[in-house]
Legacy VTK file of the C-alpha trace (Angstrom):
# vtk DataFile Version 3.0
C-alpha trace
ASCII
DATASET POLYDATA
POINTS 97 float
-33.538 -24.361 4.938
-30.417 -26.552 5.409
-30.553 -25.551 8.952
-27.063 -24.471 9.281
-26.010 -21.224 11.514
-23.430 -17.987 10.938
-21.120 -20.186 12.560
-20.770 -23.020 10.510
-19.072 -21.539 7.762
-15.936 -22.807 6.613
-14.269 -19.114 6.510
-15.852 -17.794 9.339
-13.423 -16.261 12.206
-10.044 -18.643 10.851
-7.833 -16.832 11.911
-6.053 -17.988 8.867
-7.757 -17.165 6.040
-7.951 -13.233 7.673
-3.829 -13.058 8.540
-4.040 -14.609 4.098
-5.903 -12.056 3.642
-3.983 -9.100 5.284
-1.538 -9.455 3.855
-2.847 -10.450 0.524
-4.249 -6.382 0.999
-1.201 -5.003 1.783
1.428 -6.192 -0.345
-1.151 -6.000 -3.254
-2.053 -2.067 -1.499
1.381 -1.197 -1.292
2.464 -2.523 -5.330
-0.427 -0.424 -6.769
0.731 2.808 -4.220
4.544 2.236 -5.532
3.514 2.217 -9.498
1.741 5.189 -8.800
4.828 6.942 -6.587
6.665 5.768 -10.157
4.486 7.360 -12.421
4.062 10.358 -10.673
7.519 10.476 -10.274
7.878 10.617 -14.139
4.795 13.266 -15.252
6.768 15.782 -12.874
10.360 15.135 -14.068
9.780 15.693 -17.801
7.494 19.087 -16.616
8.546 21.911 -15.311
7.823 20.979 -11.411
10.584 21.831 -9.469
13.706 18.584 -8.367
11.510 18.393 -4.659
8.737 17.405 -6.229
9.474 13.961 -7.822
11.450 13.599 -5.817
8.948 13.277 -2.987
6.754 10.900 -5.741
9.839 8.907 -5.318
10.975 8.628 -1.977
6.807 7.786 -1.462
6.352 4.804 -4.002
10.328 3.889 -1.972
7.928 3.415 1.287
4.966 1.899 0.094
6.940 -0.407 -2.497
9.107 -1.634 0.956
5.212 -1.959 2.660
4.610 -4.281 0.075
7.616 -6.356 0.582
6.963 -6.682 4.745
3.095 -6.964 3.854
3.717 -10.546 1.647
6.024 -11.644 4.361
3.138 -11.044 6.335
4.304 -7.522 8.934
1.052 -6.576 8.270
0.734 -4.075 11.074
4.599 -2.572 10.153
3.186 -2.402 6.307
-0.074 -1.232 6.361
1.441 2.064 8.205
4.140 1.827 5.933
1.183 2.367 2.979
0.066 5.493 5.006
3.545 6.782 5.849
4.733 6.907 1.776
0.741 8.407 0.855
1.787 11.161 3.334
4.823 12.091 1.448
3.139 11.744 -2.112
0.435 13.793 -0.841
3.486 16.191 0.562
5.061 16.281 -3.285
2.169 17.096 -4.088
1.455 20.651 -1.780
4.907 21.369 -3.006
3.812 21.814 -6.682
LINES 1 98
97 0 1 2 3 4 5 6 7 8 9 10 11 12 13 14 15 16 17 18 19 20 21 22 23 24 25 26 27 28 29 30 31 32 33 34 35 36 37 38 39 40 41 42 43 44 45 46 47 48 49 50 51 52 53 54 55 56 57 58 59 60 61 62 63 64 65 66 67 68 69 70 71 72 73 74 75 76 77 78 79 80 81 82 83 84 85 86 87 88 89 90 91 92 93 94 95 96
């Protein structure tokens, strides 16, 4: 044992590190959801689905892309709420299908 306790670890409770992780998490999650929404909108637009379905996926993807932008700028709380809203809009498009 080297005598170090849990309180002596370099990244424990570092607010700057926590904020950086939250910012990257919001930005990357928004980008992944936006890409998934664009892909779903493209697939549904080429099929026989009603017009509302690809539009809902595209709007949800746009909201997630906006959340990714806000997350990268440090507005993580707003970004996470927008991610929830974007995913709900895409789920609504799935229900219309």
